[in-house]
PABAMI-680911 format. One record per residue (C-alpha): residue in one letter; y, z, x. Coordinates in nm, 4 decimals, padded with zeros to 6 digits. Example, Ala and Ser with C-alpha at 12.3 -4.5 7.8 and 13.67 -1.06 7.14 Angstrom:
BEGIN
a,-00.4500,00.7800,01.2300
s,-00.1060,00.7140,01.3670
//
This chain:
BEGIN
m,-01.3878,-17.1554,13.4310
l,-01.5119,-17.2066,13.0836
t,-01.2695,-16.9107,12.9046
a,-00.9527,-17.0292,13.0910
r,-01.0070,-17.3740,12.9615
l,-01.0320,-17.2222,12.5610
l,-00.7447,-16.9910,12.6341
d,-00.5471,-17.3272,12.7507
a,-00.6782,-17.5301,12.4049
a,-00.5626,-17.2636,12.2055
r,-00.2431,-17.2428,12.3443
a,-00.1818,-17.6177,12.2677
e,-00.3155,-17.5309,11.8767
e,-00.0597,-17.1727,11.8806
g,00.1445,-17.4193,11.6563
t,-00.0483,-17.5097,11.3602
i,-00.2430,-17.1903,11.4114
i,00.0924,-16.9745,11.2942
a,00.1474,-17.2645,11.0939
l,-00.1583,-17.1837,10.8682
r,-00.1386,-16.8126,10.8818
r,00.2436,-16.8003,10.7261
a,00.0975,-17.0568,10.4677
i,-00.1410,-16.7998,10.3808
h,00.0397,-16.5430,10.4180
a,00.3259,-16.6614,10.1565
e,00.0649,-16.7349,09.9105
p,-00.2110,-16.4099,09.9143
e,-00.5022,-16.3933,09.6889
l,-00.7456,-16.1178,09.5880
g,-01.0782,-16.0317,09.5118
l,-01.3423,-16.3313,09.5147
e,-01.1368,-16.6121,09.4130
t,-00.9305,-16.7394,09.6761
p,-00.9022,-17.1329,09.6018
r,-00.5402,-17.2245,09.7505
t,-00.6438,-17.0376,10.0560
l,-00.9152,-17.2238,10.1268
a,-00.7558,-17.5525,10.0264
k,-00.5177,-17.4813,10.3344
v,-00.8121,-17.4234,10.5906
k,-01.0293,-17.7229,10.4466
a,-00.6616,-17.9178,10.4833
a,-00.5903,-17.7714,10.7974
l,-00.9250,-17.8782,10.9705
a,-00.9646,-18.2082,10.7832
d,-01.0230,-18.4358,11.0331
l,-01.3304,-18.2067,11.2279
p,-01.6836,-18.3190,11.1949
l,-01.7726,-18.0200,10.9571
t,-02.0292,-18.0146,10.7106
w,-01.8782,-17.7516,10.4078
h,-02.1097,-17.5183,10.2380
e,-02.0175,-17.3555,09.9106
g,-02.1863,-17.1672,09.6251
p,-02.1516,-17.0203,09.3174
s,-02.0529,-16.6578,09.3478
c,-01.6810,-16.6588,09.4668
t,-01.4940,-16.9096,09.6723
g,-01.6502,-16.8725,10.0348
a,-01.7047,-17.1703,10.2461
v,-01.9078,-17.1958,10.5712
a,-01.8173,-17.5399,10.7745
v,-02.0869,-17.6096,11.0211
l,-02.0111,-17.7935,11.3758
r,-02.3330,-17.9318,11.4847
g,-02.4057,-17.9862,11.8503
a,-02.4922,-18.3064,12.0430
r,-02.8180,-18.1036,12.1574
p,-03.0196,-17.9023,11.9684
g,-03.0192,-17.5406,12.0358
p,-02.9203,-17.1772,11.8815
v,-02.7038,-17.1108,11.5789
v,-02.3837,-16.8627,11.5874
l,-02.2044,-16.7535,11.3209
l,-01.7977,-16.6382,11.3226
r,-01.6222,-16.5187,11.0694
g,-01.2454,-16.4767,10.9548
d,-01.1631,-16.3109,10.5526
m,-00.9557,-16.4642,10.3340
d,-00.8306,-16.2177,10.0601
a,-00.4998,-15.9843,10.0532
l,-00.4429,-15.6174,09.9085
p,-00.2882,-15.5393,09.5401
m,00.0894,-15.3978,09.7125
d,00.4191,-15.5244,09.7594
e,00.5677,-15.6925,10.0638
h,00.8427,-15.4679,10.2567
t,00.8248,-15.6535,10.5842
g,01.0846,-15.9075,10.5660
l,00.9918,-16.1346,10.7003
d,01.0561,-16.5140,10.6571
f,00.7211,-16.6050,10.5177
a,00.6762,-16.2964,10.3052
s,00.4102,-16.2854,10.0089
t,00.5775,-16.4789,09.7425
i,00.3921,-16.3351,09.4625
a,00.4815,-15.9965,09.3380
g,00.1938,-15.7286,09.3804
r,-00.0053,-15.9078,09.6411
m,00.0315,-15.8879,10.0058
h,-00.1810,-15.9652,10.3597
a,-00.1393,-15.6176,10.4378
c,-00.5368,-15.6013,10.6974
g,-00.4297,-15.9121,10.8959
h,-00.6658,-16.1412,10.6741
d,-00.4720,-16.4368,10.6582
a,-00.4294,-16.3879,11.0783
h,-00.8171,-16.3596,11.0709
t,-00.8554,-16.6998,10.9254
a,-00.5999,-16.8879,11.0757
m,-00.7554,-16.7608,11.4018
l,-01.1286,-16.8889,11.2970
a,-00.9625,-17.2487,11.2294
g,-00.7992,-17.2399,11.5327
a,-01.1640,-17.1705,11.7042
a,-01.2914,-17.4730,11.5081
r,-00.9943,-17.6953,11.6523
i,-01.0869,-17.5603,12.0203
l,-01.4553,-17.6057,11.9701
a,-01.4835,-17.9201,11.8145
a,-01.2187,-18.0917,12.1124
q,-01.4264,-17.8704,12.3279
a,-01.7448,-17.9497,12.2681
g,-01.7369,-18.3181,12.4057
d,-01.5612,-18.2163,12.7370
m,-01.9254,-17.9785,12.8120
a,-02.1943,-18.0855,13.0069
n,-02.3987,-18.2542,12.7945
g,-02.2050,-18.1927,12.5102
l,-02.2836,-17.8803,12.2655
a,-02.5996,-17.7566,12.2345
g,-02.7006,-17.5795,11.8998
e,-02.4985,-17.4961,11.6075
v,-02.1602,-17.3427,11.5148
r,-02.0625,-17.1735,11.1375
f,-01.7364,-17.1075,11.0753
m,-01.7492,-16.8150,10.7968
f,-01.4634,-16.8328,10.5634
q,-01.5031,-16.5348,10.3613
p,-01.2784,-16.3939,10.0438
g,-01.3596,-16.0463,09.9010
e,-01.3781,-15.8487,10.1705
e,-01.1231,-15.5552,10.0632
g,-01.4247,-15.3908,09.8248
f,-01.5318,-15.6738,09.6631
h,-01.8413,-15.7565,09.8685
g,-01.8108,-16.1074,09.9060
a,-02.0220,-16.1153,10.2671
r,-02.3222,-16.0229,10.0943
f,-02.2596,-16.2765,09.7722
m,-02.2299,-16.5162,10.0497
l,-02.5762,-16.4549,10.1996
e,-02.6876,-16.4147,09.8611
d,-02.5953,-16.7600,09.7964
g,-02.7476,-16.8848,10.0972
l,-02.4291,-16.9791,10.2851
l,-02.5317,-16.8230,10.6095
g,-02.8976,-16.9473,10.5937
g,-03.2407,-16.7979,10.4915
a,-03.3724,-17.1432,10.4350
a,-03.6429,-17.3244,10.6356
d,-03.4053,-17.5946,10.7186
y,-03.1187,-17.3866,10.7312
p,-03.1596,-17.0490,10.9108
l,-02.9627,-16.7703,10.9261
p,-02.7445,-16.7508,11.2660
d,-02.9203,-16.5942,11.6006
a,-02.5932,-16.3939,11.6734
a,-02.2607,-16.3263,11.4745
f,-01.9247,-16.2433,11.5740
a,-01.5644,-16.1197,11.3860
l,-01.2183,-16.0382,11.4918
h,-01.0057,-15.7844,11.3750
v,-00.6612,-15.7318,11.3864
w,-00.5239,-15.3848,11.4965
p,-00.1647,-15.2950,11.4721
n,-00.2242,-14.9941,11.6638
a,-00.3218,-15.1063,11.9833
p,-00.1733,-15.2732,12.2912
h,-00.1125,-15.6469,12.2180
g,-00.3872,-15.8655,12.3213
r,-00.6284,-15.6176,12.4015
l,-00.9702,-15.6146,12.2847
e,-01.1791,-15.3174,12.1987
a,-01.5481,-15.3099,12.0751
r,-01.8205,-15.0422,12.1245
a,-02.1934,-15.0788,12.0936
g,-02.3271,-14.8580,11.8226
a,-02.1839,-14.7525,11.4879
m,-01.8589,-14.9046,11.5073
m,-01.6943,-14.8536,11.1243
a,-01.8593,-14.6312,10.8506
s,-02.0047,-14.7151,10.4776
a,-01.8196,-14.6227,10.2470
d,-02.0087,-14.5284,09.9185
q,-01.7535,-14.4523,09.5803
l,-01.9055,-14.1045,09.4165
e,-01.7936,-13.9877,09.0513
i,-01.8528,-13.6296,08.9644
t,-01.7825,-13.5231,08.5644
v,-01.8437,-13.1384,08.5022
i,-01.9079,-13.0955,08.1191
g,-01.8117,-12.7067,07.9924
r,-01.7048,-12.6201,07.6308
g,-01.3498,-12.5990,07.5614
g,-01.1234,-12.4275,07.3356
h,-00.8072,-12.2416,07.3528
a,-00.6730,-12.1633,07.6939
s,-00.5513,-11.7592,07.6093
l,-00.9658,-11.7152,07.4952
p,-01.1473,-11.8312,07.8425
q,-01.4217,-11.6130,07.7491
d,-01.5153,-11.8318,07.4703
t,-01.5228,-12.1225,07.6290
v,-01.7076,-12.2576,07.9648
d,-01.4152,-12.3565,08.1049
p,-01.4684,-12.6699,08.3307
v,-01.1593,-12.6855,08.6006
p,-01.2463,-12.3683,08.8185
v,-01.5847,-12.4987,08.8119
a,-01.4842,-12.8571,08.9826
a,-01.2236,-12.6857,09.1985
e,-01.5441,-12.4798,09.3542
i,-01.7193,-12.8143,09.3630
v,-01.4311,-12.9730,09.5535
l,-01.4793,-12.7074,09.8009
a,-01.8708,-12.6392,09.8250
l,-01.8527,-13.0271,09.9208
q,-01.6581,-13.0018,10.1772
l,-01.8595,-12.6526,10.3098
m,-02.1384,-12.8750,10.2710
i,-02.0331,-13.1435,10.5082
t,-01.9892,-12.8740,10.8332
r,-02.2611,-12.6525,10.7879
r,-02.5668,-12.9212,10.6291
f,-02.5218,-13.2210,10.9077
a,-02.4350,-13.2057,11.2626
a,-02.0573,-13.2412,11.3406
t,-02.2133,-13.4583,11.6344
e,-02.2330,-13.7475,11.4114
a,-01.9104,-13.7744,11.2053
s,-01.9178,-13.7628,10.8216
v,-01.5822,-13.7763,10.5636
l,-01.6283,-13.6865,10.2184
t,-01.2578,-13.7097,10.0175
i,-01.1685,-13.6118,09.6372
g,-00.8768,-13.8545,09.5826
k,-00.8453,-13.7787,09.2615
i,-00.9199,-13.4626,08.9819
d,-00.8420,-13.5114,08.5832
a,-00.8964,-13.2640,08.3567
g,-00.7446,-13.1455,08.0453
t,-00.4266,-13.2790,07.8265
s,-00.1994,-12.8963,07.7608
n,-00.1393,-12.5865,07.9416
n,-00.2963,-12.3995,07.6140
i,-00.6242,-12.6035,07.6158
i,-00.9493,-12.5695,07.7893
p,-01.1247,-12.9124,07.7735
d,-01.4056,-12.9895,07.7973
s,-01.4897,-13.1577,08.0970
a,-01.3429,-13.2353,08.4321
y,-01.3523,-13.5577,08.6320
m,-01.3556,-13.5753,09.0262
l,-01.3133,-13.9587,09.2016
g,-01.4195,-13.9701,09.5655
t,-01.5191,-14.1185,09.8296
m,-01.8075,-14.0832,10.1125
r,-01.8366,-14.2512,10.4800
n,-02.1004,-14.2475,10.7180
l,-02.2401,-14.4024,11.0565
s,-02.6191,-14.4358,11.0076
p,-02.8099,-14.5580,10.7100
e,-02.9981,-14.1983,10.7850
r,-02.7403,-14.0011,10.6695
r,-02.6036,-14.1930,10.4140
v,-02.9132,-14.1117,10.2266
a,-02.8631,-13.7645,10.3467
m,-02.5335,-13.7242,10.2160
q,-02.5870,-13.8781,09.9170
k,-02.8551,-13.6405,09.8229
e,-02.7044,-13.3258,09.9271
v,-02.4006,-13.4050,09.6880
r,-02.6338,-13.4493,09.3922
e,-02.7789,-13.1311,09.4609
v,-02.4059,-12.9012,09.5262
a,-02.2416,-13.0014,09.2252
k,-02.5471,-12.9766,08.9625
h,-02.6396,-12.6155,09.1222
i,-02.2852,-12.5061,09.1632
a,-02.2462,-12.6312,08.7299
a,-02.5150,-12.4760,08.6699
a,-02.4062,-12.1434,08.8005
h,-02.1266,-12.1256,08.5630
r,-02.3229,-12.2777,08.2695
c,-02.1596,-12.6393,08.3194
t,-02.3579,-12.9543,08.3662
a,-02.2170,-13.2353,08.6283
q,-02.3045,-13.5705,08.5715
v,-02.3055,-13.7368,08.9141
t,-02.2728,-14.1574,08.9830
i,-02.2649,-14.2642,09.3321
t,-02.1450,-14.6331,09.3472
p,-02.2583,-14.8086,09.6627
g,-01.9893,-14.9418,09.8649
f,-02.0081,-15.1265,10.2082
p,-02.2988,-15.0155,10.4954
p,-02.1716,-14.8979,10.8182
t,-02.0962,-15.1308,11.0796
i,-02.3696,-15.1804,11.3610
n,-02.2562,-15.3340,11.7046
d,-02.5432,-15.4850,11.8930
a,-02.4850,-15.3554,12.2440
r,-02.6014,-15.7111,12.3539
a,-02.2950,-15.8730,12.1789
v,-02.0426,-15.6485,12.2584
d,-02.1381,-15.6782,12.6201
l,-02.0897,-16.0676,12.5826
g,-01.7759,-15.9896,12.4023
r,-01.6562,-15.8036,12.7053
q,-01.7192,-16.0922,12.9504
v,-01.5046,-16.3201,12.7698
a,-01.2019,-16.0869,12.7003
q,-01.2164,-16.0163,13.0567
g,-01.2328,-16.3919,13.1844
l,-00.9445,-16.4876,12.9160
g,-00.7462,-16.2051,13.1369
g,-00.3857,-16.0581,13.0404
d,-00.2137,-15.7080,13.1133
e,-00.5065,-15.5039,12.9375
p,-00.7905,-15.7297,12.7990
w,-01.0635,-15.4653,12.6924
a,-01.1280,-15.1477,12.6267
d,-01.4634,-15.0036,12.5463
r,-01.3698,-14.7867,12.1993
p,-01.4323,-14.4423,12.2674
a,-01.5579,-14.3439,11.8521
p,-01.6021,-14.5114,11.5562
t,-01.3512,-14.5487,11.2947
m,-01.4308,-14.3775,10.9225
g,-01.2688,-14.7066,10.7770
a,-01.5394,-14.9978,10.6294
e,-01.5436,-15.3566,10.6424
d,-01.8058,-15.5990,10.4690
f,-01.8924,-15.7903,10.7910
s,-02.1444,-15.4890,10.7671
y,-02.3680,-15.6912,10.5462
v,-02.4154,-15.9816,10.8406
l,-02.4560,-15.7026,11.1214
e,-02.7964,-15.5885,10.9207
r,-02.9337,-15.9680,10.9074
v,-02.7994,-16.0665,11.2306
p,-02.7555,-15.9292,11.5344
g,-02.3692,-15.9541,11.6506
a,-02.0556,-15.7520,11.6670
m,-01.7178,-15.6872,11.5308
f,-01.3946,-15.6866,11.7770
f,-01.0645,-15.5440,11.7417
l,-00.7571,-15.7424,11.8511
g,-00.4275,-15.5157,11.9458
v,-00.1109,-15.7017,11.7612
a,00.1068,-15.5041,11.8163
a,00.4655,-15.6668,11.9673
r,00.4845,-15.6071,12.3877
d,00.7754,-15.4600,12.3584
v,00.7058,-15.1773,12.1257
d,00.5213,-14.8147,12.1535
w,00.1996,-14.9835,11.9397
r,00.1595,-14.5593,11.8747
g,00.4177,-14.5761,11.5991
c,00.3494,-14.9187,11.4747
c,00.2472,-14.9430,11.0837
g,-00.1110,-14.9674,11.0901
l,-00.3238,-15.1930,10.8025
h,-00.2777,-15.1537,10.4552
s,00.0882,-15.0633,10.5373
s,00.3291,-15.2785,10.3232
r,00.5403,-15.3099,10.6300
m,00.2371,-15.3738,10.8693
v,00.3090,-15.6872,11.0991
v,00.1284,-15.9157,11.3778
d,00.2934,-16.0418,11.6754
e,00.1884,-16.3755,11.6129
s,00.2042,-16.4806,11.9907
v,-00.1206,-16.3232,12.0324
m,-00.3408,-16.5059,11.8316
p,-00.4281,-16.8093,12.0077
k,-00.5600,-16.5168,12.2322
g,-00.7757,-16.4519,11.9094
a,-00.9097,-16.7807,11.8663
a,-00.9925,-16.8420,12.2191
f,-01.1915,-16.5317,12.2130
l,-01.3733,-16.6258,11.9073
a,-01.4683,-16.9557,12.0590
g,-01.5486,-16.7816,12.3959
c,-01.8326,-16.6017,12.1948
a,-01.9463,-16.9128,12.0262
a,-01.9846,-17.0588,12.3300
q,-02.0845,-16.8893,12.6071
f,-02.3797,-16.7628,12.3410
l,-02.4810,-17.1424,12.3412
e,-02.5051,-17.1880,12.6597
q,-02.6368,-16.8404,12.7784
g,-02.8035,-16.6474,12.5049
w,-02.8305,-16.2855,12.5209
//
């Protein structure tokens, strides 16, 4: 059975997968520039017959493995960047750079993708008549809010030219500390939300705090807008499709006896469909504008687009389910019942290429996974013994698609 063979091959590579993950973890890099991480990846794969593509916008790279015969093209992605935070795990290979940590598992994603490349390169010759088609391994920086996938698409690294078309399918894997060890999860349709940044500045007219009647106080107007936006979510949109609008920062004034000229709010907007995303932006502008006007203020609204919603193709989820079940384990697969309102820039790829993102449970076997420190925690850890399964899963998705298509 193909999946069993791939899992055996992944277990044989366990040491190299873990070593690469630890080397990346110890020297985290931020944003669109991850040269040391990419260098580690290239060194780990230097003996493989890969063709590398790089672009001008970031340190993202795509390694191409071509089969012996023509066939479809499949893309596998791993992200490389870390988060700007201190690490408190106590690991022997903890971050050596203050203020940087791989707290979202991108080090594991990259190492598992490199493992999948080694597995597929080795297995290609063993498959009947060789590998038919092409596998592209997407090593991506800038996932943590820097739009790395979008830049790589714009640079043509994923395809789009006549002699280098876009892939026929795309798959990505994300570790999930709050899920059972080795369990793979996904759902068709909306998997993760869009994420847009919201800024509202309420402009009034300041003055002495003892004479509010001689001013146009923007502070209570800002407070009213915050509440009205929450009411808008529950009264203008159906409850059957979740949306989130959170104001995370309010800034106004300099002293207890001064009414300021303006009040500033900063927040995030999350939606599960492109249509609702557009509708919410329109409604937010309307609510802020009219509430401000009702109190003789004006409201300046700036919405900075972030990642689009991550929409999984049902065919890709079905394929991933088959691969996961073929890999076995105590609990190999779970249909994810609902999306998460977190965001992921693999969504840019899924706007152009049918595919899916999957979650891999990385809690240790002997702990209550519900109580594990989650993603973006300074104490988040990965049970590395699950990483060969992740590499085998990625390799299995590619191999099965190349052999059978949808």
